[in-house]
C-alpha angles and dihedrals in degrees: 000000000000134000113282095028091115090066093078091069090074098056123091126224119297121229108272090219091070092092093049090069095069128096125240117271119243119267116287117254115237112275124216097209140072113267127217107242125220099029114079096029143072092274092067096049093047089052092056096236090132120086119181119212117238113296095018120108118232116268115263121221112234138177119244104186106297092339131084122234138171127237121217122194125208113204099196100143114093096357135094101223111132095208144005105238135179131183124209128190113232140156109222133164105202097158095117097029127102088222140275137308136200143157123251138187127194121156093191111037095155096094089058118076094190142343121227135197112201119190116202125209132148108343101332150038141249114222126208120178117209141168134208106245104201134040101198103061142354118314128206114239121199117195106194123198092218089065092053123118120203125237118188116336111317116195095225140281094276091071110045109158102170138037122199121194114197132185110198119215115256102158138009096257132104117247140163139208140194130223126192142149100043112188142155125247095230126207103341096184146324096259110095136190108208112214120203098230087152092078088069088082093057108026129014090189090055091052090060088056092050089050090050098054094039090057090048092053091045089049092052093048092053092045086053090051099248129142114224143167124226105222120189115230085230086068099046111123139141088259092066098033093066085069097049127088102177130021126198124206105196095174117341113168120186100358112201114254090243090060095047089050091051090049092050092053088046091054094047091054093053107278124143133222143197116195133187127212092325130058121171113247092236092058098047096082090046090063096029097241124119119203116213142173128355110248123200124208114264088217139344103293098027089115102037111134141018114225127184126253118230124296089037120215113256112278096007109144117242090243130008117196116228124154102208123174099200140006141186117249109236135185140179122269117220090347091288096128135043137206110263100178140008133218115249128189125232092267092062096255125131118247094206088238121121115239099190134014119193133191133175092276107021147034128200124200108199093222135027119282107259128200099239119111090020098180095054091034093059091048088047093054092047089053091058093043092044091055090053095039110026088179090071093069098074093042091053095045093056092043091051090051094048092054098046090108102024104118134094104010095318122116107173134037101242093050092047092054094046094048095046090049090049091054094048130012093183117142088244094055091045092051092052093048091050090051090047092052092049091051090046093056093047088052090057092048091051089048092052087049091052088236089141097172090052093045091053093051091047092049091051091053091050090051091048096051093045091054086048087057091047091052095047087054096060123105125235119216115209127235093036128150106229114175142168126209109223112201094189116081087207095055120220115007109252095010134092123241088249090057093044097048091043089056090052093047094046089056096049104261117146107195144017133204107208116190101234103156140032134184093283111016141051128201093210140051098298128170092189101050132040110266121241111247093232088068091075093058099027103037138230101328097197089054093050094047096043092047087054091045095055093043092056100033096249122141117242113211106179110222123214126194099218121216097350109102092194125195100300098062112108114262094232091056092050091046089050093052090049093050091050090053095247099126130090128265122198129234089259093049097259113145118240096199095177095055123079114219111250097212096056107105093218091050089052090051090049092054095046098043093046092056095042089053088059092052091042100050104031131051090231120163092227148346115233130207124220129170088017091156142056118290090245146318092293092064137124119011103141124142091259092054089052094048093048091042095048086049093052090043095050093229148060123272104225101203111033123229098347093070088061090068101034100048113064099203093044091050092053090052090050092050091050090049090055095049091051093056089057095038090055093059094046093050095045094051092044094051100040098039091055089054091050095045112010091194095054114115118216118211143164140209101221138181112266104234105065099179092059101031094055085069104030096047104010093245108142096174094158086065090051092055094045090051092051093240093130128058089196138355131213113206110203098235094172103173140119092214109100088197092057094041090053095046094048092054095049087056094042094051087058093047091046087067091211100317107127113267117206106187118221115239109208098212092147091051092056123100086239113045092183093057095133091168094058092044088054095047092050091046089052091049089057086051098050088048088049098233094155093230150350142232121223124203119245139016108202135130095278092056093040093052104035104028110032099053089054095049100042101066094060122345098054100013114162 
């Protein structure tokens, strides 16, 4: 299921009286939905449908007022189980549901790093993480299908046969939680995103691409204000299609013949379709659009924007940015479709290639929908859907008006204005509030006139300026460490390092962590690692970044991706590493050719010397570890690992690697061995780099759950802090849940043992990379917890153009 799950096999039975020590939960509040009987109550326990995993006590039925609930105990203290976990047999059809809901009570959630619901069907699982938000009463929990990841090959949401509730260890302390009132969120709408889960049977890598573009489409629909359901193509049938009025294919390669047949019948019966990049040949005549040749970009920036044809569809932006690298040519069949938008390059010139064709029952975007330019992109998408479904306009207009002030703890427009002004009466804040009110009044006028596209645009302007006022009202503490990771060694696309660093400094950021070297490539003049070919044309990137940093007073902590050679390393170097037995092998024997083995002495030397070279040759402020770990619990089990471990052990391992999981003592020695390989490199770099440059700071980007991750990936960062090897640590707390973000930091501050802990805010991992409100909320959490700073991932054009200008005037002002 997830790394570390095999550890539970080595734990004996836990005393069944553990759960009896708990206290009764408070009475359940009333629920306004239908519940599923016989699951979270005594009847289910009595019927024997619950099966605890090893180390987990059985659930105990409890009374919560007039309702029944189940109590689950997590025996983490003095044990080595990585999670409490319980399976329950069910028969659920969630095909046209948005997901599940339930109530949860946990007075002490700190020992749990994360709760997870797994839903089994076919030969795999859907996985949805969740948290309990409150601690004093029952909290509603919503488990949405759109947030699910896929493990294995599930058979669709219409045939769920098992639920697995898991509570993952976060601290070495016992706790318990209660669940009640499980119900489904039935039929949330008639707009459906069809996810191509069927590709899992053929290509796991392709499934990741499917997930990516499904999530992008979902995020853009949400931004536009549209309700939708994610439907697996494994569930598609005439029974469900009768209830659907529009289907979206975000990226659906190799649709099964049965699915295309169902879609054909759907279109013939009056259904409507929006497809991106791919459109099955049998469906093309039904929507009047023919998809032709595959066309690659002539150069980067050749396909850069979508612009409407005349007359423009109502509500379509004048230009929508999208940096596509290839498209499919498309044309109208029998004059049934027209070109709704064209591709333009980054110079503002038309490419002569259609971007969108639309007919009375279908639309086709000649590439996938990407997440760049999200504000215009969501409006662009709405214009297409509104043309196919005009009834959507009034629904979206009202929803956009309703959410103008729905951020932070605000719920209505007048209250938000009043509270923001009470917080700050600066001239800037007042000016933004005045603008927000003007837009708000104009929005109401457009709505009364039934000019829905204009009402939507005006509502968005009102929300935007209200958030500007919210940003301007924030305080800015002095002496704070404010950093960005920058994944590109070349900084911001189309801008110099001087421009990129000046922009950071002007907006009050004090440090940057630029990714300048990997396991097999360097973006500077290295004598230790292969040098990227771009360095010859574009120059030494550390030197350019560092020069700008010193000019503008920004700290430069050079970031290395350890052990992972990535995609930019020369092929001949990677081949050389594999031939020399220096790359990783998984538990199942599968080669991991892009990962260097951490136990190989020459790899350790390569890691150490490459980072010392940076400290020696450049007056950097620090060197920063990343990927200083194993990729997961299944690595590395190569022949070299076996030889080195057996030498360390002083005896042979009879069944390699099976005995490492079947023998408890051997398993622990193996986990200790893995940790030592990583510790050796951290200690050596910290000790020797400080001798070379006494002012240099050593830091690391680390996984957030130290108790689990020290075993699962060999990353014992608590030890690194205790030994003084790190000057600061950046846990990658990439979550949109403020509750989880806060709880993780509380734990991490304890594990850091006084070493500065600058939590990682995962902006670029969120579905909305322009969510300034969430950034502010999480920055303020770090301030409440007195971390002394934070680190944001990632510094790219989107963050530079949409986030920094709204932080700099107040929240991070210099």
